[in-house]
N, C-alpha and C positions, 0 to 999 in steps of 0.2 A: 505493498498500500504506500503511496507516495503522501511525501508530508506537505502538510497547508501553508500556503504563501498569501501573505494582504496584500496586494498592490494597490496605495492611494496617488493618486493623480488627475486633476481637473481634464487634462488632456489627452484624449483620447485615443491620441498615434503615441504618448508614450506609452499606456497601458497597454494595449496594443503589444507594442517591441517587448514590455517585456515580460507579455507573454508567450512570445514565441520561443524569447529567449530562457522560461524560462521551466515550458511546459513539460521539456522532458523527464528535467529530476522534481517538480512538483507540485500537486495539483493546486492552479493559477485562480485566487478569487480576484478579484477588481472592485473597486469601490473611486468613485467618481466627485465624493464631496467627505467631509467630517463626520457630520452625522450618518453617510450612510457605513464608510467605515468602519465608527462605533458599534453600528446595529450589526454586523460582521464578525466582531471581535468575543472568540470562542477561547478554550482554554482548550484546547490540542493545535491553533496555531502555533505552526515553528519561527513564523520568519514573519515582520509585518514592515516591511516599506513603504514609504507614505515621503512625498512632496513634498517640502516643506510651506510655503505659502499657496495657498489653499480660498476659493472664496468666498467661503463660510467660515473659516481657521485656519488655524497651524498645522502645520504637522506634530508642533509639539505637543498639541492638543488629544492627536490621535497616539500618540507613542503612551504618555502618562492613565491613560485609560489605560490599553493596552498594559503596560506595567504591571494593571491590576488587575483588569479580566487577564489574561495569557504571561504572567509572571516565568513563564519556562520560556518563551521566545523570546527568538533575536530579534534586537529594534534598530532600525538601519532608518537618517532623515536622505534623503538627496534637496538637492537646492540649486538653479544653475546659478543664486547670488549670488552672491562677492561677500558681501555682510549680514549680517546678522543685528536687527532691530528688534530683535525682542529678549 
C-alpha cells in the first residue's frame, strides 16, 4: 500500500506537476485552499507539502494544523518568495 501525501497549492499546474512526480511512490491527494487542506488532514498522512501563500491563508496554518492532526507526517513548505513576511 502506498503512503499518502497531501499537496496544497492554489495553482492547478503545480498540483498536477507534483501529482505526476509523486504518484509512483505515493497516493497523492491535493487541495487548492487552506480550508480544503484542513479538511483532508488525517492521521494516516505520511507527508504534507504546502505552498506558503494561499488566497485564503498561509501554508504555515496548514502545517500547524498538520502537526496536531497527523504528528508523524513529514511537513514541508514550498515558496517562490524570497522573503518571509509572516
